[in-house]
PASEBA-1860 file (N, C-alpha, C; in nm, 3 decimals):
! residues 56
1> MSTYFDFP> -0.493/0.985/-4.075/-0.483/0.859/-3.964/-0.463/0.927/-3.834 ~ -0.489/0.895/-3.710/-0.457/0.954/-3.587/-0.307/0.843/-3.572 ~ -0.225/0.911/-3.498/-0.121/0.847/-3.412/-0.155/0.834/-3.285 ~ -0.118/0.739/-3.223/-0.137/0.719/-3.059/-0.005/0.661/-3.004 ~ 0.069/0.765/-2.916/0.156/0.685/-2.837/0.121/0.635/-2.714 ~ 0.215/0.501/-2.696/0.176/0.408/-2.593/0.232/0.436/-2.443 ~ 0.240/0.542/-2.373/0.298/0.582/-2.282/0.218/0.528/-2.168 ~ 0.327/0.450/-2.063/0.254/0.404/-1.923/0.179/0.550/-1.897
9> TCFVCRSI> 0.052/0.512/-1.794/-0.012/0.613/-1.730/-0.046/0.560/-1.591 ~ -0.061/0.646/-1.496/-0.097/0.612/-1.363/-0.241/0.569/-1.381 ~ -0.294/0.464/-1.295/-0.403/0.376/-1.304/-0.487/0.487/-1.250 ~ -0.498/0.573/-1.153/-0.565/0.644/-1.061/-0.625/0.799/-1.126 ~ -0.470/0.866/-1.169/-0.526/1.020/-1.229/-0.485/1.046/-1.374 ~ -0.442/0.919/-1.467/-0.399/0.896/-1.629/-0.289/1.015/-1.628 ~ -0.167/1.013/-1.521/-0.075/1.096/-1.544/0.041/1.021/-1.590 ~ 0.095/1.085/-1.706/0.247/1.022/-1.754/0.349/1.051/-1.671
17> ELEIVSND> 0.326/1.158/-1.560/0.455/1.150/-1.491/0.502/1.047/-1.369 ~ 0.561/0.969/-1.459/0.577/0.844/-1.332/0.733/0.794/-1.322 ~ 0.756/0.767/-1.177/0.883/0.732/-1.169/0.902/0.570/-1.130 ~ 1.037/0.501/-1.126/1.062/0.403/-1.110/1.136/0.399/-0.970 ~ 1.080/0.374/-0.854/1.152/0.356/-0.721/1.193/0.187/-0.665 ~ 1.256/0.181/-0.592/1.287/0.065/-0.539/1.250/0.040/-0.381 ~ 1.155/-0.079/-0.374/1.115/-0.091/-0.231/1.141/-0.194/-0.193 ~ 1.219/-0.229/-0.086/1.287/-0.349/0.018/1.223/-0.415/0.001
25> DYGPMTLC> 1.068/-0.463/-0.007/1.005/-0.562/0.040/0.956/-0.627/-0.105 ~ 0.896/-0.516/-0.215/0.840/-0.535/-0.312/0.936/-0.536/-0.455 ~ 1.026/-0.472/-0.399/1.118/-0.449/-0.545/1.091/-0.356/-0.626 ~ 1.129/-0.332/-0.776/1.098/-0.179/-0.838/0.967/-0.167/-0.841 ~ 0.867/-0.051/-0.814/0.744/0.001/-0.804/0.731/0.103/-0.896 ~ 0.642/0.155/-0.931/0.589/0.287/-1.019/0.543/0.341/-0.942 ~ 0.620/0.488/-0.948/0.538/0.608/-0.860/0.477/0.694/-0.930 ~ 0.331/0.726/-0.906/0.316/0.844/-0.992/0.340/0.993/-0.900
33> GECGYSWI> 0.405/1.062/-1.016/0.460/1.204/-0.929/0.326/1.280/-0.903 ~ 0.207/1.258/-0.998/0.085/1.338/-0.971/0.022/1.304/-0.840 ~ -0.029/1.222/-0.815/-0.118/1.183/-0.687/-0.041/1.099/-0.623 ~ 0.058/1.011/-0.622/0.139/0.931/-0.540/0.116/0.799/-0.510 ~ 0.022/0.755/-0.623/-0.026/0.638/-0.598/0.087/0.539/-0.673 ~ 0.103/0.426/-0.600/0.206/0.332/-0.648/0.144/0.191/-0.671 ~ 0.249/0.110/-0.756/0.208/0.005/-0.759/0.356/-0.077/-0.847 ~ 0.348/-0.235/-0.830/0.458/-0.298/-0.874/0.458/-0.284/-1.021
41> ATFEDISP> 0.583/-0.241/-1.033/0.609/-0.211/-1.221/0.632/-0.358/-1.250 ~ 0.578/-0.298/-1.388/0.583/-0.435/-1.465/0.698/-0.393/-1.597 ~ 0.715/-0.456/-1.686/0.811/-0.463/-1.807/0.787/-0.352/-1.861 ~ 0.638/-0.321/-1.884/0.591/-0.200/-1.958/0.623/-0.074/-1.935 ~ 0.629/-0.071/-1.779/0.650/0.035/-1.731/0.798/0.090/-1.738 ~ 0.883/0.007/-1.718/1.031/0.043/-1.756/1.072/0.086/-1.863 ~ 1.118/0.214/-1.860/1.170/0.236/-2.031/1.268/0.343/-2.004 ~ 1.348/0.393/-2.083/1.451/0.478/-2.088/1.417/0.635/-2.025
49> NIIKNIAS> 1.278/0.657/-2.069/1.191/0.762/-2.059/1.150/0.821/-1.915 ~ 1.151/0.692/-1.836/1.134/0.725/-1.705/1.223/0.760/-1.596 ~ 1.220/0.842/-1.500/1.329/0.880/-1.394/1.330/0.743/-1.322 ~ 1.458/0.720/-1.282/1.477/0.619/-1.196/1.524/0.655/-1.075 ~ 1.472/0.649/-0.927/1.507/0.676/-0.846/1.515/0.557/-0.703 ~ 1.587/0.585/-0.625/1.573/0.490/-0.522/1.556/0.516/-0.378 ~ 1.453/0.486/-0.330/1.380/0.482/-0.219/1.399/0.376/-0.100 ~ 1.438/0.451/-0.002/1.517/0.359/0.117/1.374/0.335/0.231
END
């Protein structure tokens, strides 16, 4: 039986290299380190495995 890991992925390029950044207008956002696409972070996106950075 196959084992599936449930990692959050980028909606554009499907990379798992994601970061949580803080935006003054929108709050926590998920940023893809591969393609640069960002979106408002959901509860599923925030985990201990994701690097947290503060963007000004």
